[in-house]
Steps between C-alpha positions, in 0.01 A plus 500: 500500500616852433448807711177619658343822623253531786262794540353551848182693574541816703284434810415863565444606136314830522251420218421141601141583601410720203210366290722481190719245682221279636576142400851586384844452651382204712829315509770550761770389261539431130803313375634511143738221407731562205620211288785522252359227280137487383497120490605486867234760584234295318594178681491687833154629410380147411630379838299767679792728601306812400145603423475675164666467162428702188582296190612659174589187305218339296695174493541490877133586552389220269742227609665554840222579742445145614580296810359401835438853628298579185311169517408564865400860412757643744620701203228629268586577140282795405486713187377858489413701191756776458310820422793733530704639211703227335873507454639482151594153369540503129738501212630840395699561186796739489411684180839665499638163381469466123332157515209641704475838326266353237147492636418196286766297683350594836151413375623160371659418838178601676297275273741210552495537878258243635393639836223245554734203455776653711256586781359148499824305456742709706292704747217260589238740364574755770529807280267706289602705200556868571324722254628832631808649661269612784326164542250477788471875544251763388765613250513168314440508125171320444391597154612697197575868564203712605440854370725666762783253435468554124556873557822418694616260229426734210845664495657152480276370224783479244716293739233268643368202304151573361338201675570657839227750420240247390545162673615324816808279474406141575786247489426197288522252786410207282761267644750258351235306306472797264877495435503126433222521243699744285 
């Protein structure tokens, strides 16, 4: 085990009885254990050494949360819908490099990228395709540009592909079967 940090409650905290704090700060101590290796931390969690683990690996979530403490329901595997803004996980092309400067090359790579297969085969179906840089926020792109957005885009009309103004980009997503039939 690595290092740990213990927080202790201040017994005479001046705001302890304020209504905003009712039901909060009920523990005398909270201990945070730090592990240098995530596999060691996971095995310690499975053995009951600590109470909460946030998992960020789709593979671990799908395959490693098994054992006697799970079977006896001492440890409960629970999934919550994340309604906060999503971090960016995507391919980005450096258009300063000559190979990616041609828009047709980038479009071809996008069409060849089989998100559905990759998500199923490698990530256990844990991900959904992001359709906007601001996914899961009120700022997410949901449709083709509205009237106000078209006004903002007007000065760039010569530089922006014409379909941006008239349609929503929808990746093919037809899977490997489509490639095999060609």
